[in-house]
VOSE-849384 format. One record per atom (N, C-alpha, C): x, y, z. Coordinates in steps of 0.02 Angstrom, whole numbers, plus 50000, padded with zeros to 5 digits. Layout:
N
XYZ ...
% end
This chain:
267
495485081149553 495235074849578 495105070149519 495125063849532 495075058949479 494395059449444 494415059049378 493785058949341 493485065849329 493795071149354 493545077949344 494045081649300 493815084249243 494275088349204 494435094449245 495075096249247 495305101349294 494935107949286 494755109749226 494425116149216 493705116049241 493415110149253 492715109749273 492615109249348 493145108849387 493055108649460 492865115549484 492245116349506 491955122949516 492305127049571 492645123649618 492975127149673 493695128949658 493965126549602 494645128349583 495175124649622 495815126149606 496375122549635 496865127349671 496585132549701 497005137549734 497255135049802 497725138749829 497975137249896 497425138149948 496985143149936 496425144249981 495955138249981 495835135349921 495405129549917 495715123549953 496375122749948 496705117349984 496605118150059 496645124350083 496535125650155 495815124050174 495345125950131 494645124450145 494515116950150 494815113150105 494725105850106 495005102850170 495575105450192 495865102950255 495425104850314 495175110950315 494725113050369 494095108750370 493815107550311 493205103450305 493325096450332 493885093350311 494025086550334 494125086250409 494475091150437 494595091150509 493955092250548 493535096750525 492905098150559 492435092150559 492405088750502 491915083250494 492215076350509 492835076050532 493175069650539 492795064750583 492605066750642 492275062150688 491565060450662 491225065450635 490555064250610 490545059150554 491015059750507 491025055350449 491405048850459 491895048850505 492365043250507 492375039450574 491895040750617 491925037250682 491865029650673 491585027450617 491525020150606 491905017950544 492385022050521 492795020150463 493435016750487 493515010450469 494115006750487 494205000950439 494815000150413 494954994650367 495424989750401 495304983150392 495704978050426 496434977950405 496844975350448 497564974650434 497664970450371 498114972750329 498274969050268 497814970350209 497274973950220 496814975250165 497084980650119 496884980350056 497104985150005 496514989649989 496604996249998 496065001049993 496215006149939 495735007249894 495805012349842 495425018549864 495775024249867 495445030649878 495435034349811 494845035349784 494785038349717 494615045749724 495025050049693 494925057249697 495175059949763 495795058549781 496065060349847 496205067749853 496265071449797 496395078549801 497035080149838 496995084849885 497595087049922 497735082549982 497375076949988 497505072250042 497155073750107 496645077950106 496285079750167 495965073650200 495645069450159 495345063250186 495865057750194 496375057950152 496895052750153 497215052250222 497375057950251 497695057950317 497255054550369 496605055850366 496155052750415 496115045250404 496045043150341 496005035950326 496635032350348 497215035250333 497855032050350 497945031550425 497745036650462 497805036350535 497335031350566 496735030850539 496225026450570 496345019150553 496705017750498 496835010850478 497585010050463 498005010450514 498735010550503 499015004250473 498654998550478 498914992250453 498604990450385 498184994850358 497924993850290 498384997550242 498364995550178 498764998850127 498305002950082 498415009550079 498015014050038 498365015649973 497985015449919 498205018049854 497745023849839 498005029949840 497605036049831 497765039049764 497245040149723 497345042549655 496975049049644 497245053049598 496935059349579 497185061249510 496795065649476 496975067849409 497465073649410 497475077449465 497885083449470 498565081949501 499095082949463 499765081849490 499935086849544 499665093049538 499785098049590 499465096049656 498855093549653 498525091249714 498895085349745 499125080649703 499485074849728 500135076949763 500465082049738 501075084449770 500925086949840 500365090549848 500175092949914 499975087049959 499645082049931 499445076249970 500055072349994 500545071349951 501155067849971 501515071550027 501545078150021 501875082250073 501505081650139 500845081650137 500455081150199 500555074450233 500565069050194 500655062350222 501365061650250 501855064350213 502555063950237 502645067850302 502315073650307 502375077850366 502125074150428 501615070050419 501335066350476 501675059650486 502155057950444 502525051750453 502115045550440 501625045950396 501195040250381 501505036350323 501615029850333 501965025850283 501535020850248 500875021250255 500435016150226 500035018750166 500295023950132 499935026850075 500385027150014 500105025149957 500445025849892 500015030249848 500325035249816 499955039849773 500095038449699 499565039249658 499635038349586 499195043349550 499435045749492 499015049849449 498565045249408 497915046349412 497455041949377 496785045249368 496435043349316 495755045549302 495275040249329 494785042349367 494315037649397 493975033349344 493845036149286 493495032449234 493945027449198 494595028149205 495075023649172 495605021449223 495385018149275 495845016149329 496355011049303 496985012149316 497515007749289 497645001749334 497114998349354 497184992649400 496804986649372 497044980849390 496714974649368 496034973749403 495624969749373 494974968149404 495084964849472 494634966349518 494634963149584 495304963849621 495624969649613 496284970549644 496274974349710 495674976449733 495614979949796 495084976649840 495214976949905 494724974349954 494174979449968 494364985749967 493894991149983 494034997249939 493535001449931 493625007749895 493275013349934 493545019349927 493295025149964 493275031149917 492715034749917 492655040749876 492245045849916 492515052049921 492205057149964 492165063749927 491565066549920 491455072949889 491755073249818 491675067849781 491935067449712 491365066649662 490895062149675 490355060849627 489965067049611 489905071749659 489515077849647 489815082149591 490445080949573 490765084949521 490805081349453 490515075449448 490585071449387 489975071849343 490085071849278 489535071649231 489215064749228 489605059549242 489365052649236 489535048749300 489205050349356 489365046849418 489235039349415 488735037349376 488595030149370 489185026449340 489495029349289 490075026149257 490665025949305 490745031149346 491275031149396 491185025449446 490565024449468 490425019049515 490565012149483 490385011449420 490525005149385 491275003949378 491655009249368 492385008549364 492665006249431 492385008749486 492605006449552 492404999249564 491804997349543 491584990449550 492054985549515 492304987649458 492744983249418 493364981249457 493644985749496 494274984349530 494174981649601 493534980949622 493394978149689 493324970549684 493604967049732 493514959849735 492804958149756 492544952249738 491884950149761 491864950149838 491344953049866 491294953549938 491634959649968 491954963649925 492274969749949 491764975149965 491994980849989 491534986150008 491734992749978 491244997049970 491355003849945 491035008749993 491405013950012 491135019450052 491085025550008 490485028350003 490365034449965 490095039750013 490425045450015 490195051050056 490065057050010 489455059650012 489275065449972 488825070050013 488825076449995 488385081250028 487775082649986 487345087050012 486745089149977 486625096449996 486835101049952 486785108149969 486075110549976 485605106849947 484895108649953 484615107350021 484995104150065 484745102550132 484885108050182 485205113550162 485385118850208 484765122550232 484715123350298 484155126950329 484435132650372 484055138150377 484275143850415 483735146350462 483945149050519 483495152750563 483865158750590 483605164750582 482995166150544 483095164750470 482535163950435 482585162550364 482955168150328 483365166250279 483765171050243 483685170050167 483225173550136 483135172850063 483775174250025 484195178950048 484815180450013 485295174450017 485335171350076 485765165450082 485515159750039 484855158850037 484565153549996 484705154749922 484655161149900 484805162649829 485545161449814 485965163149862 486685162149853 486845154749844 486555150449886 486665143249881 486395140649815 485825143149794 485535140949730 486005142849673 486325148649677 486815150549626 487405145649625 487635143649684 488165138649688 487955132249654 487335130049668 487085123949637 487065124549561 486865130349536 486835131549463 487535131549433 488015134749468 488705134849443 488995127849439 488845123749489 489095116849488 488755112849433 488115113949423 487765110449369 488045112449301 488215118849293 488495121149229 489165117949215 489525116049269 490175112649261 490095105149253 489465102749253 489345095649243 489205091749305 489175095149363 489085091549427 488375091949453 488285089649514 487625089549546 487715090649621 487575096849643 487665098549714 487125095449758 486635092149728 486095088949766 486155081349764 486735078849748 486815071649735 486695067349797 486775070249857 486695066349918 486035062649921 485505065849899 484835062949904 484715057249855 485155056549805 485055051049757 485615045849757 485975045549812 486505040449816 486235033349812 485685032049848 485425025249848 485245022849778 484835026449739 484685024049671 485295023949626 485775028649636 486385028549596 486775022149606 486855020249669 487245014249685 486895007949660 486235007649669 485875001749645 485905001349569 485825006949534 485835006849461 486525005049434 487045006149474 487725004649453 487914997349465 487464993549496 487594986449507 487774984649578 487694989249624 487854987849694 487284984249729 487454979649772 486954976149813 487084977849886 486584976449928 486644977650000 486854984850015 486484989649986 486634996749994 486324999250060 486735002450101 486495005250163 486675012750165 486185016950178 486285024150181 486245026350254 486745030150275 486775032650344 486845040250342 486295044050347 486345051350345 486725054050405 487145059050392 487525062450445 487355069950441 487105072750495 486865079550495 487345084250532 487425090150504 487825095450535 487355100850561 487455102850624 487055108250652 487515113150688 487405119550676 487825124650709 487395130650729 487485132950791 487195139250813 487675142350863 487485148050893 487935151750936 488135147950999 487775142651015 487965138551073 488505133551056 488665132950991 489175128250967 489685132150925 490075136350957 490535140750919 491045136950877 491235130950899 491705127050859 491415125150792 490785123350790 490455121550727 490325127750685 490155133350717 490065139550679 490705141350642 491265140850677 491905142550646 492125137250596 492125130850618 492395125550576 491965123750517 491305123750526 490875121750470 490565127750435 490195132050471 489845137550438 490325142250403 490845144550438 491305149450409 491825146150363 492215141450392 492795138850356 492625133550304 492045130450310 491855125350262 491315127750215 490725129450241 490155130950198 490225137650163 490335143050202 490415149550171 491025149750125 491575146650147 492175146450105 492045142650040 491635137450043 491455133649983 491075137949933 490605141949960 490215146349917 490665151649886 491095154549926 491545159849901 492005157249847 492235151049853 492705148449804 492395147549735 491725147449732 491385146649667 491165153349638 491385158849669 491155165449646 491375167049575 491995165349557 492245167049490 491865163449435 491775156849438 491375153549385 490655155949385 490385157849443 489695160349445 489645167049409 490155171349418 490155177849385 490175176949309 490565172049286 490595170749214 489915168549187 489515165249230 488845163049209 488315168449219 488525174149248 488045179449260 487655178449325 487875173949369 487535172649433 487815177349486 487615183549484 487945188649525 487785187949599 487245184549616 487085183749687 487625179749722 487925174949686 488465171049715 489125174849712 489235178449658 489865181949649 489945187649701 489395190049729 489425195449779 489185192649845 489625189149881 489455186549947 489315192549992 488725192750023 488545198650062 488545197150137 488515202450175 488575201750248 487985197850277 487405198250245 486835194550271 486955187050268 487265184750213 487425177650207 487965175650256 488485179650260 489055177950302 488885178150376 488425182450397 488275183150468 487755178150492 487425174550446 486905169950467 487225163250486 487385162650550 487735156650574 487275151650607 486625153050610 486155148050635 485985143450576 486415138650565 486405134750502 486415127350518 486015123650482 486085116450486 486085113650416 486505108550405 486545105450339 486575097950348 486635094350293 486665087150297 487215084450252 487595079650277 488075075950237 487825068750234 487715066050176 487475059250170 488045054550159 488035049050194 488575044150188 488265037350173 488545033950124 488335027150107 488915022450117 488815017250157 489375012850175 489175005450170 489705001450165 489664994250177 489154990550133 489194991550068 488814987350024 489264982149993 488974976649968 489364971449937 489194971049863 489694971449819 489544971149747 489254964349728 488834964449678 488564958149654 489114954049622 489124947649635 489644943249606 489434940849537 
% end
């Protein structure tokens, strides 16, 4: 993803991770994107598009907008191009680019979109300023980030809580912040954004909602924790490296995804 050195992305770039990202995007699509739409003719920058999991949703929801989706990983971009081509979407252009050094002129985009990227950056404020530079006055930025510290369980599971804490530590060791959702508002304001609006989106799953248990608890949240097992083991965080049955079986889970939308940059 743009702005992340490839070796520091805590979840890695495996085929399994690509599947997890697609599962995550599909599961959360309506929750995160029910109000995402860009006008016809508008030019939209998607920063850190990865394998195109969010790109497909953006392109489908705004078929008359033009998307420029960038990422640092050429392998991820190849998968993203293939996914967009498979769906026959013709309103997306892909480029290799670093979020901190975007190869675009000032004020060259009407809107910008970034999802689950800032949490992996050492300098999220600088990334936001880089996006501000290429946005036209009056344009908008959508930032979607999670907060792993918001996970709640019933019955309480100390093992699951320790496992998630290990994930947070592994991400911090790689330069990221798994708790970034709670500080989006001050981050955006400190970066020069005006008219910041935060709209929390909550995920809840229990046995009465088997679709969410499968799509979010198993295929998104547990898979996310498992993908960080190798870097955790290198750090000596064995609670994360050994995913146990108690963690995997605890499907009475609720979490939170924080979304910040529709602010106007200061002119």
